[in-house]
ZADO-1210 file (C-alpha; in nm, 4 decimals, padded with zeros to 6 digits):
<atoms>
<atom x="09.4002" y="12.2356" z="22.9853" code="MET" pos="1"/>
<atom x="09.3776" y="11.8584" z="22.9737" code="GLY" pos="2"/>
<atom x="09.0753" y="11.8522" z="22.7424" code="SER" pos="3"/>
<atom x="09.2491" y="11.5871" z="22.5337" code="ASP" pos="4"/>
<atom x="09.2191" y="11.3517" z="22.8294" code="GLY" pos="5"/>
<atom x="09.5909" y="11.3458" z="22.9005" code="ARG" pos="6"/>
<atom x="09.7359" y="11.2863" z="23.2434" code="ILE" pos="7"/>
<atom x="09.8318" y="11.5960" z="23.4428" code="LEU" pos="8"/>
<atom x="10.0785" y="11.5932" z="23.7326" code="ILE" pos="9"/>
<atom x="10.0741" y="11.9031" z="23.9556" code="ASN" pos="10"/>
<atom x="10.3337" y="11.8768" z="24.2352" code="PRO" pos="11"/>
<atom x="10.2375" y="12.0484" z="24.5592" code="SER" pos="12"/>
<atom x="10.5042" y="12.2594" z="24.7277" code="ILE" pos="13"/>
<atom x="10.3443" y="12.2016" z="25.0695" code="LEU" pos="14"/>
<atom x="10.6330" y="11.9684" z="25.1582" code="ASN" pos="15"/>
<atom x="10.9022" y="12.1609" z="24.9718" code="ALA" pos="16"/>
<atom x="11.1600" y="12.3854" z="25.1353" code="ASN" pos="17"/>
<atom x="10.9676" y="12.7125" z="25.1842" code="PHE" pos="18"/>
<atom x="11.2949" y="12.9058" z="25.2134" code="ASP" pos="19"/>
<atom x="11.4079" y="12.8055" z="24.8642" code="ASP" pos="20"/>
<atom x="11.0880" y="12.7727" z="24.6641" code="LEU" pos="21"/>
<atom x="11.2219" y="12.9121" z="24.3392" code="GLU" pos="22"/>
<atom x="11.4807" y="12.6346" z="24.3266" code="ASN" pos="23"/>
<atom x="11.2331" y="12.3732" z="24.4528" code="GLU" pos="24"/>
<atom x="10.9907" y="12.4573" z="24.1708" code="ILE" pos="25"/>
<atom x="11.2687" y="12.4533" z="23.9123" code="SER" pos="26"/>
<atom x="11.3525" y="12.0936" z="24.0116" code="LYS" pos="27"/>
<atom x="11.0219" y="11.9717" z="23.8657" code="VAL" pos="28"/>
<atom x="10.9475" y="12.2384" z="23.6031" code="SER" pos="29"/>
<atom x="11.0675" y="12.0313" z="23.3046" code="ALA" pos="30"/>
<atom x="10.8394" y="11.7350" z="23.3801" code="VAL" pos="31"/>
<atom x="10.5266" y="11.8787" z="23.5487" code="SER" pos="32"/>
<atom x="10.2098" y="12.0437" z="23.4178" code="ASP" pos="33"/>
<atom x="10.1613" y="12.2993" z="23.6952" code="ALA" pos="34"/>
<atom x="10.2592" y="12.3779" z="24.0527" code="ILE" pos="35"/>
<atom x="09.9837" y="12.3169" z="24.3065" code="HIS" pos="36"/>
<atom x="09.9823" y="12.6060" z="24.5520" code="LEU" pos="37"/>
<atom x="09.8062" y="12.5241" z="24.8791" code="ASP" pos="38"/>
<atom x="09.6708" y="12.8406" z="25.0391" code="ILE" pos="39"/>
<atom x="09.5672" y="12.7754" z="25.4002" code="MET" pos="40"/>
<atom x="09.4429" y="13.0438" z="25.6396" code="ASP" pos="41"/>
<atom x="09.4450" y="12.8586" z="25.9754" code="ASN" pos="42"/>
<atom x="09.0675" y="12.9123" z="25.9903" code="LYS" pos="43"/>
<atom x="08.9028" y="12.6871" z="25.7306" code="PHE" pos="44"/>
<atom x="09.1832" y="12.4375" z="25.7996" code="VAL" pos="45"/>
<atom x="09.4084" y="12.4167" z="26.1084" code="PRO" pos="46"/>
<atom x="09.7258" y="12.5231" z="25.9297" code="ASN" pos="47"/>
<atom x="09.8740" y="12.8331" z="25.7668" code="PHE" pos="48"/>
<atom x="10.0898" y="12.8350" z="25.4533" code="THR" pos="49"/>
<atom x="10.1099" y="13.1533" z="25.2431" code="PHE" pos="50"/>
<atom x="09.9434" y="13.4908" z="25.2571" code="ASP" pos="51"/>
<atom x="09.8386" y="13.6657" z="24.9371" code="PHE" pos="52"/>
<atom x="10.1594" y="13.8696" z="24.9154" code="LYS" pos="53"/>
<atom x="10.3788" y="13.5589" z="24.9306" code="ARG" pos="54"/>
<atom x="10.1530" y="13.3779" z="24.6848" code="ALA" pos="55"/>
<atom x="10.2005" y="13.6602" z="24.4322" code="ILE" pos="56"/>
<atom x="10.5790" y="13.6266" z="24.4649" code="GLU" pos="57"/>
<atom x="10.5551" y="13.2511" z="24.3987" code="ILE" pos="58"/>
<atom x="10.3293" y="13.3055" z="24.0963" code="ILE" pos="59"/>
<atom x="10.5807" y="13.5532" z="23.9553" code="GLU" pos="60"/>
<atom x="10.8926" y="13.3380" z="23.9875" code="PHE" pos="61"/>
<atom x="10.7378" y="12.9995" z="23.9072" code="SER" pos="62"/>
<atom x="10.8468" y="12.8578" z="23.5736" code="LYS" pos="63"/>
<atom x="10.5253" y="12.6558" z="23.5732" code="LEU" pos="64"/>
<atom x="10.1607" y="12.7667" z="23.5680" code="PRO" pos="65"/>
<atom x="10.0069" y="12.7918" z="23.9160" code="ILE" pos="66"/>
<atom x="09.7129" y="12.5737" z="24.0182" code="ASP" pos="67"/>
<atom x="09.5939" y="12.7504" z="24.3361" code="ALA" pos="68"/>
<atom x="09.3928" y="12.5523" z="24.5913" code="HIS" pos="69"/>
<atom x="09.2264" y="12.7871" z="24.8383" code="LEU" pos="70"/>
<atom x="09.1579" y="12.6241" z="25.1740" code="MET" pos="71"/>
<atom x="09.0310" y="12.9490" z="25.3199" code="ILE" pos="72"/>
<atom x="08.7285" y="13.0879" z="25.4964" code="GLU" pos="73"/>
<atom x="08.6116" y="13.3505" z="25.2471" code="ASP" pos="74"/>
<atom x="08.6797" y="13.2300" z="24.8912" code="PRO" pos="75"/>
<atom x="08.3923" y="13.4375" z="24.7517" code="ASP" pos="76"/>
<atom x="08.5909" y="13.7558" z="24.8149" code="THR" pos="77"/>
<atom x="08.9473" y="13.6284" z="24.7841" code="ILE" pos="78"/>
<atom x="08.9396" y="13.3718" z="24.4997" code="ALA" pos="79"/>
<atom x="08.8948" y="13.6320" z="24.2209" code="PRO" pos="80"/>
<atom x="09.2106" y="13.8092" z="24.3459" code="LYS" pos="81"/>
<atom x="09.4115" y="13.4941" z="24.2845" code="TYR" pos="82"/>
<atom x="09.2652" y="13.4768" z="23.9340" code="ALA" pos="83"/>
<atom x="09.3634" y="13.8405" z="23.8734" code="GLN" pos="84"/>
<atom x="09.7169" y="13.7710" z="23.9969" code="SER" pos="85"/>
<atom x="09.7917" y="13.5290" z="23.7155" code="GLY" pos="86"/>
<atom x="09.7055" y="13.1814" z="23.8432" code="CYS" pos="87"/>
<atom x="09.6186" y="12.9440" z="23.5607" code="LYS" pos="88"/>
<atom x="09.3509" y="12.7801" z="23.7744" code="SER" pos="89"/>
<atom x="09.1898" y="12.8646" z="24.1072" code="VAL" pos="90"/>
<atom x="09.0046" y="12.6018" z="24.3099" code="SER" pos="91"/>
<atom x="08.7925" y="12.6899" z="24.6119" code="PHE" pos="92"/>
<atom x="08.6122" y="12.4733" z="24.8647" code="HIS" pos="93"/>
<atom x="08.2404" y="12.4171" z="24.8228" code="PHE" pos="94"/>
<atom x="08.2129" y="12.3929" z="25.2027" code="GLU" pos="95"/>
<atom x="08.3530" y="12.7457" z="25.2497" code="ALA" pos="96"/>
<atom x="08.1753" y="12.9344" z="24.9720" code="ALA" pos="97"/>
<atom x="07.8594" y="13.1290" z="25.0381" code="LYS" pos="98"/>
<atom x="07.7679" y="13.1644" z="24.6707" code="ASN" pos="99"/>
<atom x="07.9366" y="12.9011" z="24.4539" code="CYS" pos="100"/>
<atom x="07.7819" y="13.0131" z="24.1275" code="ARG" pos="101"/>
<atom x="07.8893" y="13.3740" z="24.1733" code="GLN" pos="102"/>
<atom x="08.2399" y="13.2743" z="24.2800" code="THR" pos="103"/>
<atom x="08.2756" y="13.0486" z="23.9750" code="ILE" pos="104"/>
<atom x="08.1747" y="13.3399" z="23.7517" code="ALA" pos="105"/>
<atom x="08.4070" y="13.5830" z="23.9311" code="ASP" pos="106"/>
<atom x="08.7103" y="13.3554" z="23.8930" code="ILE" pos="107"/>
<atom x="08.6380" y="13.3012" z="23.5232" code="LYS" pos="108"/>
<atom x="08.5825" y="13.6698" z="23.4526" code="SER" pos="109"/>
<atom x="08.9252" y="13.7402" z="23.6023" code="ASN" pos="110"/>
<atom x="09.0964" y="13.5122" z="23.3558" code="GLY" pos="111"/>
<atom x="09.1556" y="13.1815" z="23.5346" code="ALA" pos="112"/>
<atom x="09.0198" y="12.8306" z="23.5021" code="LYS" pos="113"/>
<atom x="08.7948" y="12.7448" z="23.7955" code="VAL" pos="114"/>
<atom x="08.7796" y="12.4407" z="24.0192" code="GLY" pos="115"/>
<atom x="08.5566" y="12.3288" z="24.3049" code="ILE" pos="116"/>
<atom x="08.7159" y="12.1189" z="24.5790" code="ALA" pos="117"/>
<atom x="08.5235" y="11.8902" z="24.8124" code="ILE" pos="118"/>
<atom x="08.6314" y="11.7367" z="25.1422" code="LYS" pos="119"/>
<atom x="08.6078" y="11.3602" z="25.2005" code="PRO" pos="120"/>
<atom x="08.2765" y="11.3922" z="25.3892" code="ALA" pos="121"/>
<atom x="08.1096" y="11.6006" z="25.1160" code="THR" pos="122"/>
<atom x="07.9093" y="11.3893" z="24.8691" code="PRO" pos="123"/>
<atom x="07.9387" y="11.4408" z="24.4952" code="LEU" pos="124"/>
<atom x="07.5665" y="11.5266" z="24.4873" code="SER" pos="125"/>
<atom x="07.6452" y="11.8541" z="24.6676" code="ALA" pos="126"/>
<atom x="07.8253" y="11.9963" z="24.3637" code="ILE" pos="127"/>
<atom x="07.6654" y="11.8108" z="24.0707" code="GLU" pos="128"/>
<atom x="07.4704" y="12.1180" z="23.9633" code="GLU" pos="129"/>
<atom x="07.7978" y="12.3035" z="23.8995" code="PHE" pos="130"/>
<atom x="07.9732" y="12.0396" z="23.6850" code="ILE" pos="131"/>
<atom x="07.8895" y="12.2147" z="23.3568" code="ASP" pos="132"/>
<atom x="08.0188" y="12.5490" z="23.4892" code="GLU" pos="133"/>
<atom x="08.3626" y="12.4475" z="23.6176" code="ILE" pos="134"/>
<atom x="08.6899" y="12.3462" z="23.4521" code="ASP" pos="135"/>
<atom x="08.8069" y="12.1148" z="23.7295" code="MET" pos="136"/>
<atom x="08.6663" y="11.9101" z="24.0162" code="LEU" pos="137"/>
<atom x="08.9022" y="11.8430" z="24.3059" code="VAL" pos="138"/>
<atom x="08.8232" y="11.5362" z="24.5167" code="VAL" pos="139"/>
<atom x="09.0188" y="11.5470" z="24.8420" code="MET" pos="140"/>
<atom x="09.1665" y="11.2092" z="24.9287" code="THR" pos="141"/>
<atom x="09.2764" y="11.3310" z="25.2735" code="VAL" pos="142"/>
<atom x="09.1300" y="11.5851" z="25.5150" code="GLU" pos="143"/>
<atom x="09.2640" y="11.9218" z="25.3949" code="PRO" pos="144"/>
<atom x="09.5161" y="12.0950" z="25.6168" code="GLY" pos="145"/>
<atom x="09.8395" y="11.8993" z="25.6225" code="PHE" pos="146"/>
<atom x="10.0709" y="11.7211" z="25.3819" code="GLY" pos="147"/>
<atom x="10.1928" y="11.3663" z="25.4265" code="GLY" pos="148"/>
<atom x="09.8581" y="11.2116" z="25.5224" code="GLN" pos="149"/>
<atom x="09.7446" y="10.8624" z="25.4251" code="THR" pos="150"/>
<atom x="09.5492" y="10.8248" z="25.1007" code="PHE" pos="151"/>
<atom x="09.1785" y="10.7501" z="25.1580" code="MET" pos="152"/>
<atom x="09.0859" y="10.4638" z="24.9268" code="SER" pos="153"/>
<atom x="08.7216" y="10.4984" z="25.0293" code="ASP" pos="154"/>
<atom x="08.7056" y="10.8168" z="24.8190" code="GLN" pos="155"/>
<atom x="08.7538" y="10.6185" z="24.4964" code="MET" pos="156"/>
<atom x="08.3806" y="10.5503" z="24.4665" code="LEU" pos="157"/>
<atom x="08.3267" y="10.9276" z="24.4627" code="LYS" pos="158"/>
<atom x="08.5986" y="10.9641" z="24.1971" code="VAL" pos="159"/>
<atom x="08.4287" y="10.6979" z="23.9831" code="SER" pos="160"/>
<atom x="08.0913" y="10.8693" z="24.0237" code="GLN" pos="161"/>
<atom x="08.2495" y="11.2012" z="23.9275" code="ALA" pos="162"/>
<atom x="08.4091" y="11.0462" z="23.6182" code="ARG" pos="163"/>
<atom x="08.0684" y="10.9144" z="23.5066" code="SER" pos="164"/>
<atom x="07.9090" y="11.2572" z="23.5555" code="LYS" pos="165"/>
<atom x="08.1910" y="11.4316" z="23.3684" code="ILE" pos="166"/>
<atom x="08.1760" y="11.1865" z="23.0783" code="ASN" pos="167"/>
<atom x="07.8011" y="11.2387" z="23.0400" code="SER" pos="168"/>
<atom x="07.8276" y="11.6178" z="23.0671" code="SER" pos="169"/>
<atom x="07.7568" y="11.8253" z="22.7578" code="LYS" pos="170"/>
<atom x="08.0304" y="12.0847" z="22.7997" code="GLY" pos="171"/>
<atom x="08.4081" y="12.0839" z="22.7745" code="GLU" pos="172"/>
<atom x="08.5628" y="11.7872" z="22.9575" code="PRO" pos="173"/>
<atom x="08.6121" y="11.8749" z="23.3244" code="VAL" pos="174"/>
<atom x="08.9517" y="11.7850" z="23.4716" code="ILE" pos="175"/>
<atom x="08.9129" y="11.5413" z="23.7614" code="LEU" pos="176"/>
<atom x="09.1843" y="11.6092" z="24.0176" code="GLN" pos="177"/>
<atom x="09.2653" y="11.4037" z="24.3253" code="VAL" pos="178"/>
<atom x="09.4577" y="11.5694" z="24.6072" code="ASP" pos="179"/>
<atom x="09.6011" y="11.3944" z="24.9115" code="GLY" pos="180"/>
<atom x="09.8260" y="11.0975" z="24.9726" code="GLY" pos="181"/>
<atom x="09.9143" y="11.0510" z="24.6058" code="ILE" pos="182"/>
<atom x="10.2316" y="10.8442" z="24.5712" code="SER" pos="183"/>
<atom x="10.3872" y="10.5698" z="24.3605" code="LEU" pos="184"/>
<atom x="10.1743" y="10.3192" z="24.5536" code="SER" pos="185"/>
<atom x="09.8375" y="10.5011" z="24.5270" code="THR" pos="186"/>
<atom x="09.8288" y="10.6871" z="24.1943" code="ILE" pos="187"/>
<atom x="09.7297" y="10.3828" z="23.9881" code="ALA" pos="188"/>
<atom x="09.4204" y="10.3274" z="24.2047" code="GLU" pos="189"/>
<atom x="09.3147" y="10.6898" z="24.1609" code="ALA" pos="190"/>
<atom x="09.3739" y="10.6804" z="23.7843" code="ALA" pos="191"/>
<atom x="09.1800" y="10.3567" z="23.7513" code="LEU" pos="192"/>
<atom x="08.8853" y="10.5239" z="23.9275" code="ALA" pos="193"/>
<atom x="08.8891" y="10.7997" z="23.6641" code="GLY" pos="194"/>
<atom x="09.1106" y="11.0815" z="23.7919" code="ALA" pos="195"/>
<atom x="09.3319" y="11.2437" z="23.5270" code="ASN" pos="196"/>
<atom x="09.5029" y="11.5156" z="23.7340" code="CYS" pos="197"/>
<atom x="09.7111" y="11.4329" z="24.0381" code="PHE" pos="198"/>
<atom x="09.8500" y="11.6458" z="24.3186" code="VAL" pos="199"/>
<atom x="10.1576" y="11.4898" z="24.4787" code="ALA" pos="200"/>
<atom x="10.3424" y="11.6656" z="24.7589" code="GLY" pos="201"/>
<atom x="10.5505" y="11.4643" z="25.0015" code="SER" pos="202"/>
<atom x="10.5991" y="11.1796" z="24.7517" code="ALA" pos="203"/>
<atom x="10.7756" y="11.4257" z="24.5218" code="VAL" pos="204"/>
<atom x="10.9595" y="11.6581" z="24.7575" code="TYR" pos="205"/>
<atom x="11.0750" y="11.4048" z="25.0152" code="LYS" pos="206"/>
<atom x="11.2606" y="11.2196" z="24.7412" code="ASP" pos="207"/>
<atom x="11.6181" y="11.3010" z="24.6439" code="ALA" pos="208"/>
<atom x="11.5110" y="11.3244" z="24.2784" code="ASN" pos="209"/>
<atom x="11.1717" y="11.5000" z="24.2605" code="PRO" pos="210"/>
<atom x="11.1631" y="11.5129" z="23.8781" code="ALA" pos="211"/>
<atom x="11.2166" y="11.1389" z="23.8507" code="GLN" pos="212"/>
<atom x="10.9228" y="11.0770" z="24.0852" code="ILE" pos="213"/>
<atom x="10.6959" y="11.3026" z="23.8757" code="VAL" pos="214"/>
<atom x="10.7915" y="11.1060" z="23.5631" code="THR" pos="215"/>
<atom x="10.7229" y="10.7737" z="23.7372" code="LYS" pos="216"/>
<atom x="10.3880" y="10.8997" z="23.8686" code="LEU" pos="217"/>
<atom x="10.2856" y="11.0013" z="23.5159" code="ARG" pos="218"/>
<atom x="10.3781" y="10.6593" z="23.3747" code="GLU" pos="219"/>
<atom x="10.1827" y="10.4768" z="23.6459" code="LEU" pos="220"/>
<atom x="09.8760" y="10.6971" z="23.5931" code="ALA" pos="221"/>
<atom x="09.8861" y="10.6579" z="23.2142" code="LYS" pos="222"/>
<atom x="09.9036" y="10.2807" z="23.2472" code="ASN" pos="223"/>
<atom x="09.5958" y="10.2721" z="23.4729" code="SER" pos="224"/>
<atom x="09.3726" y="10.5438" z="23.3244" code="PHE" pos="225"/>
<atom x="09.1297" y="10.3695" z="23.0904" code="ASN" pos="226"/>
<atom x="08.8149" y="10.5791" z="23.0979" code="ILE" pos="227"/>
</atoms>
């Protein structure tokens, strides 16, 4: 899963047509690495997207692997269920977890890759101790909760710091994902800072040709990623 350092593009369906998700996913399935599934509970973040039942349906009909991002209050209990349900990767928020180490282990033991996500205000130092235990680090480049927000360039220092930590880590290379405001005008900056996995929502699904946007995003990221 990206251990060769290649660029990964995971479109988010947050801005897709929720009434026709099977078709919306198929539009990008030939050119994307995974579908980013934003699970919001209207508690940890002020928005609601999918409940577990609907998420299972999406996992089952998606032609692409599912990269689940849990923006929920109780990931310790719920995250392993997403792993059991067939997600390729499950990311949970450091700020919401009561026992990060146990939740990491529980996701892994249920067959999924595991990611930790951190909000813009959370410093990298908060999760450094877990870098060797996770498969992916998700740096939020907007406040989690809504699609279509403006990319926060001030998070690029954190991305660069994370890239340095990952490169000096002893284990398998950790995927460094950025999530929020990724578009044709911001992806190069994020790739230059060291990200190699990109979540793009409105940039992809508000365009008449979502697949073409994914391809362009990948080219821009490849041209800028030099770590």
